[in-house]
N, C-alpha and C positions, 0 to 999 in steps of 0.2 A: 763622745759621739759613738754611734753604732756603725758597723760595717757589714755588708753582705758580700759573700763570695758565691759567684754563680757556678754551680757544679752539676747541673741537670742535663747537660748535652749528652747525646749518644756517642759522639766521637766517631762518626762514620769514616772519616778519612784516616783515622787511627787503627782501623781494623787491619789485622786480626787481634792487635793488642788490647782493644777495648771489648772483645767479645766476652772476656772473663773478668776484666778489671775496669772499673770506671775510670774515665780519662783523668780526673783530678788525682787519682792515686797512682798514676804511672810514675816511676821513680825517674829523677833527674838530679844529677849531682849527689846521689847518695840518699835522697829522701823524696817522698811524693811532692809533686808540683804544688799541690794545695798547702803543704806544710810550710813551704817557702813564704807564701802569702800570710799565713797565720803568724809565723814568727816575725815577719816584717811589721805587721800591724801591732802585735804586742810590743815590740821594740819601740814603736811610735806612740805607745800609750793608749792604743785603741784595743780594748779587750772584750767588749761586748759584740759578739759575732753572730751572724745568721748565715747558714749554709743551705741552699736549696739542693735537692737531688731527685733523680728519677731512675735512670738505668743503673741497676745494681746498687741502688742508694743505701741499702743496709750496710754494705761494705764500708761505705764512707763513715757512717755512724759508729760501726764497730771499731774502725781503725782510729778515729779521732776522739771518740768519746765525748765527755763533757767539756773537753778543752783545758782541763786543769793542769794537765802535764805541760802545757805550753804557757800557762799563766793567763789563759783566756777562759771566757764563759761562752760555750757554743750552744746555739739552739738550732734546730733543724726545721726546714720547711719541705716536707715530702710532696712530690707531684706524681700522680699516677702515670702520666706521661708528660714530657717536657712542654712547658707552656710558653716558650720563648722568653726573651729577656724582660720585656715589660710586664708580661703575664706572670712570670715568676716573681718579679718584684712586688707586683700588686697582691699576689697570693701570700706573700710573706709580710705584708704590711702590719698585721698585729704584733709581729715580733720586732719590727723595726721602729715602732713607735709606741709610746706609753703614756699614761695619764700625766706623769711628772715631766716627761720630755715634750709633750704637745707636738708642735709642728717642726721640730728640730730637724734639719737636713741630716741625711745619712750618706755614707760612701758605698759604692758597689764596685767590686773588682771582678773582672772575668777570671774564672778559675783555670783557664788554659792559656794564659799569657805569662811571660816572665819579664820583669821590669826592674830596673834599679831606681825607679821613682822614689822619692822620699816621702813615705806615707805620713810622717809627722806634719806635713804641710796641710793635710786634710781637715783637721779641726778648725784652723784659721780660715780656710776657704769656706767652710760651712758657716762660720760666724759672719762672714762678709759677703754673702751672696747678693745682698741688696735686693734689687728688683728682679734678679735672675731666677729662673726656675731650676737651672742646672749649671754645672761647671764641668767641662770635659778636658781630660788630659789628652793632647794630641801628640803624635810622633811622626817622624819622617815616613814616607810611603815605603813599605817593604817591596821586595822584588815581586812577590806574588800578588800585590795589590797596588799597582804602579799609579792608578788614577786617583787614589785617596778617597776621602769622604767629604770633608768640609774645608772652607777657607777660613783662616784665623786673622782678624783685623782689629787692632787696638783692644785686645782682650775679649773680643766677642766672636762667636762663630757666625759666619754669614754663608748663604748658599754658595756651593762651589761653582767657580767658573773654570776656565780652561787653564789656569795658572796658579802656582803656589798652593795646591791642595795639600792637606795633611790627612793622616789616618787616625781614626779614633782608637785609642790604646786599650779601651775596655776598662779604664779607671775613671770614675766620675763621682761627683757629689750632686744629690738630687734633693728637692723639696718633696715631701709626702704628697702634697696636693697635685702634683704632676700626674700621679697615677690613680687619682680618686674616681675617675670615670670608668676605670677598668674593673669589671666584675671579678671577684675572687674566683680562681679555677678556670678563667677563660684564657684562651690562647691570644697573645698580643705581642708583635714585635716591637722593639725599641726604635728602630729607624724612622718610621713615619711620625712617631710622637715627637722625636727630636727635630725633625725637619720642620714640623708645624711650629714649634716654639722658636727655632732659629729664624724662621721667616718673620716672626714677631719681634725679633731682637732680644730674646729673653734667655739666651744660652751663652754663658761665658766660657772662656777656655784658656788654655796655656799650651805652649810647645815644650815638650820634654826632649831634649836632644840626645839623651843617654841611651843606655842599653835597653832594648825591647825586643822580644821574640814572641811571635804568635806560634805557640807550640802545636801546630795543627796536623802535622804529619809525622810518621815514624822517622823520616830522615831528619826533620828539624828537631825532634826529640833527641835523636842520637847526637846531632851536632851540638846542642845546648849542653847535654851531658858532658861531652868531651871538653867544652869550654869551662864548665864549672869545675871539673876535676882538675883541669890544668891550672886554673887561676884561683 
């Protein structure tokens, strides 16, 4: 299967660190955040990777190259300005699908999270989507997002009520047709699209109880760096 790493965000909350360095290249535990993802994906046998970028994107290409030094094959989907998540995925669709792969689902990972989720699970999830359009990995609500996003019930996501909400980890598997109506180059958030499909009962999910960090601020970046260097 193929996987996309989202790396087009400006990283406003990370300023001034991101004024001269794109957020995915900020170092944590001795290497850029995005390299942790690449290495985990390759270890899981997922080597066909797509990375989108916008802010200071050429630095990402110059740093990662074609991916061969990681054992991967990386292709890039540049955006003149960030297209948000669904727009970025739709824009990269020609790189995520091919004639021999047809409508095979693909994985998407947010480039600004850190997680010990086992990426080797993703191909099996893709093979067993059934009638679902997507499968989302959910985590416990972090301190900065106490109300969560969705509710997980019997392996499917349902509209969130006042209890048992979980937070979307930024790791998911999607069918290409989910993004078919989004014109390439247009700005489109992922949230409304997911809520529409969740209301139809077409989004599966699972709860990952392990380590997950939204590396969204300099403080959380520093804390994660210390944790990785200690352990």
